[in-house]
N, C-alpha and C positions, 0 to 999 in steps of 0.2 A: 844497210841499203844505201847506195850512193845518193847524194843530194839530187842529181838529175832524175833518178828513178822515182824518188819520192815526189818530186815536182810533177812528173808525168802521171803518177797515181792520183794526185790531187786533181789534175786536169780531167782525168777519166771520171773521177767521182762527181765533179761539177757537171760535166757533160751528161752523165747518167741521170742526175737529179733534174736538170733542165729538160732532158728528153722525156722523162716521166711526167713532168708537168704539162708539157706541150701535148703529149699523147693523150693525157687525161682531159685535155682542153680546159685546164684549170686557170692558166695564165697565158696571156699573149704579150709579147714585147712590142712596143709601139712608141712612136714619138708623139706625145700629147700635143694637140692643137692649142692655140692661145686660149687661155681661160679654163682649160681642162686641168684637173689635178690628178696626178698618178698616185697609186697606192704605194706607200713606202715599204721597201723590203730590205732584208738583210740575209746574209748567208751564215749558217752555223757550221763550223768545221769540228769534227770529232774524231779522235784517234781511238780505235778499239785495239786492245792488246790481249794476247792469249795468257793463260795462267803462268807460262814460263817467261812472261814479259816481252815476248817477241811480237812484232807487228802482225795484227790479224787483218784489219782493213781500215781504210780511211773513209769516213762518211761525211756527206754534205747535205744540208737541208736549207731550202729557201723558204723563209717565213715572212709573214706580213708583220710590220712593226705596229703592234697594237697601241703602243704608248703615244703614238701621234694621231690616234683616231678618237673621235668623240661621237656619241650617239645623240642626235637631236631629232625629235619628232619621229622616232623609229627608223631614222636613216643614218647610216654610218658615214661620217664626214671626216676627211683628212684635214688636220690642222696646219699642215705644212707640206709644201711641194718638195719632193726629193728628186733631183735630176737623175736620170738613168734607171728609174724604178719601173716596175711592170704595172700594167693595168689589169685589174681583175675582170674576168668575163662572167 
């Protein structure tokens, strides 16, 4: 598969993941106001291959960075603000 095609397939995978999150009303993208802290996120990229080692599909998952969260008094708090992250709804 030429490099440009793989790049386009990753873009499709990312768009599909973001669309599924928006459709499920799980996350919204927003610019936090002063004093607000965003939920830190990261994307996981995974290549699935067939038994003959050919490319099956490219998968993307958007996940919350739990390593930057602490629970205090039953409330999840973010210990660090990460620019460009999403706010959980």
